[in-house]
C-alpha positions as CSV (number, residue, x, y, z in Angstrom):
1,X,0.1,-0.1,0.0
2,X,1.1,3.2,-1.0
3,X,2.1,5.7,2.1
4,X,-0.1,8.3,0.7
5,X,-3.2,5.7,0.7
6,X,-2.2,4.8,4.2
7,X,-2.5,8.2,5.8
8,X,-6.3,8.4,5.4
9,X,-6.7,7.0,9.0
10,X,-3.9,8.9,10.9
11,X,-6.9,11.8,11.7
12,X,-8.3,9.3,14.0
13,X,-4.3,8.8,15.5
14,X,-3.9,10.0,19.3
15,X,-4.4,13.7,19.5
16,X,-3.3,13.5,23.7
17,X,-1.1,11.2,25.3
18,X,-2.3,9.3,28.0
19,X,0.2,9.8,31.2
20,X,-1.9,7.5,33.2
21,X,-1.8,9.8,36.3
22,X,1.5,9.2,36.6
23,X,4.0,11.0,39.0
24,X,7.1,13.1,37.8
25,X,8.8,12.7,41.2
26,X,9.2,8.8,41.4
27,X,11.1,8.9,38.1
28,X,13.2,12.0,38.9
29,X,14.2,11.9,42.7
30,X,15.7,14.6,43.5
31,X,19.1,13.0,44.9
32,X,21.7,14.7,43.2
33,X,21.7,17.8,45.8
34,X,25.2,16.7,47.3
35,X,26.6,17.2,43.9
36,X,25.2,20.7,43.1
37,X,26.4,21.7,46.8
38,X,30.1,21.1,45.5
39,X,30.2,23.0,42.4
40,X,28.8,25.8,44.5
41,X,31.6,25.3,46.5
42,X,34.3,25.4,43.8
43,X,33.1,28.3,42.3
44,X,36.0,30.4,43.5
45,X,38.5,28.5,41.2
46,X,36.0,28.6,38.3
47,X,36.7,31.1,35.2
48,X,33.7,30.4,33.6
49,X,30.5,27.6,33.1
50,X,30.0,25.8,30.3
51,X,26.4,23.5,30.4
52,X,26.0,21.1,27.6
53,X,22.3,20.2,26.5
54,X,20.7,17.9,24.1
55,X,20.1,20.0,21.1
56,X,17.1,17.7,20.6
57,X,15.3,19.4,23.8
58,X,16.8,22.8,23.3
59,X,14.0,24.0,25.5
60,X,13.1,21.6,27.8
61,X,14.6,20.3,30.8
62,X,17.7,22.6,31.5
63,X,18.0,22.3,35.4
64,X,16.9,26.2,36.5
65,X,18.7,25.4,39.5
66,X,22.0,25.9,37.7
67,X,21.3,29.2,36.3
68,X,19.9,30.6,39.9
69,X,22.9,29.1,41.4
70,X,26.3,29.0,39.2
71,X,25.5,32.2,37.0
72,X,27.7,34.6,38.6
73,X,31.0,33.6,36.3
74,X,30.3,33.5,32.4
75,X,27.9,31.1,31.1
76,X,28.5,29.1,27.2
77,X,25.3,27.2,26.8
78,X,26.4,24.4,24.5
79,X,23.8,22.2,22.3
80,X,25.7,18.8,21.7
81,X,24.3,15.8,19.7
82,X,23.4,18.2,16.8
83,X,23.8,14.8,14.2
84,X,20.3,13.7,15.6
85,X,18.5,17.0,15.7
86,X,17.0,19.4,12.5
87,X,18.9,21.9,12.2
88,X,16.9,23.8,10.1
89,X,15.6,24.9,13.2
90,X,19.1,26.1,14.3
91,X,18.1,30.2,13.9
92,X,15.1,29.7,15.5
93,X,16.4,28.1,18.4
94,X,19.1,30.5,18.5
95,X,16.6,33.6,18.8
96,X,14.5,32.2,21.1
97,X,17.2,31.4,23.6
98,X,18.8,35.3,23.0
99,X,15.3,36.4,23.9
100,X,15.8,34.6,27.5
101,X,19.2,36.1,27.9
102,X,21.5,33.2,26.3
103,X,23.6,34.5,24.0
104,X,26.7,32.3,23.7
105,X,25.7,29.2,22.2
106,X,27.4,26.5,20.8
107,X,25.6,23.7,18.8
108,X,28.3,20.5,18.6
109,X,28.4,16.8,17.8
110,X,31.1,15.3,20.5
111,X,31.1,11.7,19.2
112,X,32.4,13.2,15.8
113,X,36.2,12.9,15.2
114,X,36.7,16.4,13.6
115,X,34.0,19.1,14.7
116,X,34.9,22.2,13.8
117,X,32.2,23.9,16.4
118,X,34.7,22.7,19.2
119,X,37.5,24.6,17.8
120,X,35.1,27.7,18.4
121,X,34.8,26.8,22.1
122,X,38.6,28.1,23.5
123,X,38.5,31.4,21.7
124,X,34.8,31.9,22.8
125,X,35.7,31.6,26.4
126,X,38.8,33.3,26.6
127,X,36.7,36.2,25.0
128,X,34.2,36.3,27.3
129,X,36.8,36.0,30.4
130,X,38.7,38.7,29.1
131,X,35.7,41.1,28.9
132,X,35.3,40.9,32.6
133,X,37.0,40.4,35.6
134,X,38.8,37.5,37.4
135,X,38.7,38.3,40.8
136,X,40.5,36.2,43.2
137,X,41.7,34.4,39.8
138,X,43.5,37.4,38.4
139,X,47.1,36.4,38.9
140,X,46.4,32.7,37.6
141,X,48.1,31.9,34.0
142,X,45.7,29.0,33.6
143,X,42.1,28.8,33.2
144,X,39.2,26.3,34.3
145,X,36.0,26.1,33.3
146,X,33.5,23.9,35.0
147,X,31.2,21.7,32.6
148,X,27.8,21.0,33.8
149,X,24.4,19.5,32.3
150,X,21.6,17.2,33.2
151,X,22.8,13.6,32.9
152,X,23.6,11.9,29.5
153,X,23.7,14.9,27.2
154,X,27.7,14.1,26.5
155,X,29.6,16.3,29.4
156,X,32.3,13.7,28.5
157,X,32.3,13.5,25.3
158,X,32.8,17.2,24.9
159,X,36.1,16.6,27.4
160,X,37.4,14.0,25.2
161,X,37.0,16.0,21.9
162,X,38.6,19.0,23.2
163,X,41.4,16.9,24.4
164,X,41.6,15.3,20.7
165,X,41.6,18.5,19.1
166,X,43.7,20.7,21.7
167,X,46.4,18.2,22.8
168,X,46.2,15.4,20.3
169,X,45.3,12.8,23.2
170,X,42.6,10.5,24.0
171,X,39.6,9.9,26.2
172,X,40.5,11.1,29.9
173,X,36.7,10.7,31.1
174,X,34.8,7.5,30.5
175,X,31.7,7.9,28.5
176,X,28.1,5.7,27.6
177,X,24.7,5.9,26.2
178,X,23.1,5.5,29.6
179,X,22.8,8.5,32.2
180,X,25.1,7.8,35.5
181,X,28.3,7.3,33.8
182,X,30.1,9.8,35.4
183,X,30.0,9.7,39.4
184,X,32.6,11.2,40.9
185,X,31.7,15.1,41.4
186,X,34.6,17.6,40.0
187,X,37.5,15.2,37.8
188,X,40.0,18.4,37.0
189,X,41.5,17.1,33.3
190,X,43.7,19.2,31.2
191,X,42.0,20.2,27.6
192,X,44.4,22.7,26.0
193,X,47.7,24.3,26.3
194,X,48.0,27.3,25.1
195,X,46.1,28.3,26.8
196,X,46.5,26.3,29.8
197,X,43.3,25.3,30.5
198,X,41.4,22.5,33.0
199,X,37.7,21.2,33.0
200,X,36.4,20.3,36.0
201,X,34.1,17.4,35.1
202,X,30.7,17.0,36.7
203,X,27.9,14.4,37.2
204,X,24.2,14.9,36.0
205,X,22.8,16.8,38.0
206,X,18.3,16.6,37.3
207,X,15.9,19.4,38.1
208,X,14.8,19.5,41.5
209,X,11.2,19.3,40.2
210,X,10.5,18.9,36.2
211,X,8.1,21.3,35.1
212,X,5.9,18.8,33.6
213,X,5.5,15.1,33.1
214,X,5.7,15.5,29.4
215,X,9.0,17.7,29.8
216,X,9.5,14.2,32.1
217,X,9.4,12.4,29.1
218,X,10.9,14.5,26.4
219,X,14.0,14.0,29.1
220,X,13.5,10.2,29.0
221,X,13.0,10.3,25.7
222,X,16.9,11.1,25.5
223,X,17.9,9.2,27.7
224,X,18.6,11.6,30.8
225,X,17.9,8.5,32.9
226,X,17.5,4.8,32.9
227,X,14.7,3.4,30.7
228,X,13.2,0.9,33.3
229,X,12.7,3.9,35.8
230,X,9.7,5.3,33.5
231,X,9.2,2.4,31.4
232,X,10.6,0.9,28.3
233,X,6.9,0.1,27.1
234,X,6.2,4.0,27.8
235,X,8.8,5.6,26.4
236,X,8.1,3.4,23.2
237,X,4.5,4.5,23.1
238,X,5.5,8.1,23.8
239,X,8.0,8.2,20.7
240,X,5.8,6.8,18.6
241,X,2.4,9.0,19.7
242,X,5.4,12.2,19.1
243,X,6.5,10.4,15.5
244,X,2.6,10.4,14.7
245,X,1.5,13.9,16.0
246,X,4.6,15.6,13.9
247,X,4.1,14.0,10.4
248,X,7.3,11.9,11.1
249,X,6.2,8.6,9.3
250,X,9.8,6.9,8.4
251,X,9.3,4.5,10.7
252,X,6.9,2.9,8.2
253,X,9.0,2.0,5.3
254,X,12.0,1.3,7.8
255,X,10.4,-1.4,9.9
256,X,8.4,-2.6,7.0
257,X,5.0,-2.2,8.5
258,X,1.8,-1.8,6.1
259,X,1.0,1.7,7.3
260,X,1.3,4.1,10.3
261,X,0.0,3.0,13.1
262,X,-1.0,4.2,16.5
263,X,-1.0,1.1,18.2
264,X,2.9,0.5,19.9
265,X,2.2,-3.4,20.5
266,X,1.5,-3.7,16.7
267,X,4.6,-1.5,15.9
268,X,7.3,-3.4,18.2
269,X,6.2,-6.9,16.9
270,X,6.9,-5.0,13.1
271,X,10.4,-4.3,14.9
272,X,10.9,-7.3,16.3
273,X,10.2,-9.3,12.7
274,X,12.2,-6.8,10.7
275,X,15.6,-6.8,13.3
276,X,14.7,-10.9,13.9
277,X,14.4,-10.7,17.3
278,X,11.5,-13.1,17.8
279,X,11.4,-16.2,19.6
280,X,9.7,-19.6,19.4
281,X,7.6,-19.7,22.5
282,X,5.8,-23.4,23.7
283,X,3.3,-23.6,25.2
284,X,1.7,-26.1,27.6
285,X,-1.9,-26.8,27.4
286,X,-4.4,-29.3,29.4
287,X,-4.0,-32.0,27.5
288,X,-1.1,-31.5,25.2
289,X,2.3,-29.1,24.1
290,X,1.8,-27.1,21.1
291,X,4.2,-24.6,19.4
């Protein structure tokens, strides 16, 4: 069936996602206060704050506590994982952030072996630091930046990319595809020789209170917490709902599904068949075994 023919049923799909009265606090417990307290205590030795966030959700889920408590230093916002977002919206995103007072923004792909945007970070930071007083750090010849952000947005990947670009050295921070890889607070890592510059790597810190369940789901879709805390089936269903709502039906062709679907169980079954992730199950009845 042609896709345009199959789209006739799309207007019957869900217009609203049923969150089932879920409590966001159970997904995102406020247990990260210790890390934030240590970050505040280290501000005297920091010249600039580098906040990393997922470019797919530039306006959702940024921790407001960062702005309230750490914004006494020059601040750069890095929207990482740009390879996964729609760059056609880049100018719109920059204008919206500027209206919110965020002017120093870089889009990066820190997993890329050579990312031109990464090369711009050190000059940008040096210009920002040079335009204001360094207070107690005026006599220091080296510079120190603090990397902050919610979990799994690429803080460690950025540090490794800076070392690769500026020092021609391998990774110093462990990275992974799930949150919670960085557990040590304020690990100091050199990322540049001229000028001598260090980054303080920090664990991801979520907001103590998520503004809405939908924002929480967007964060979960981007992997900021472990899937099982929300429920893999719920995350998959919300992704399907979001794709359908945005008119993104490429999953139909990719997984050999006959037409767009609003039924997550049907879609997951088709994906399992396509990826050959099915298994034979033996059913034991009261009469005899059947397969």
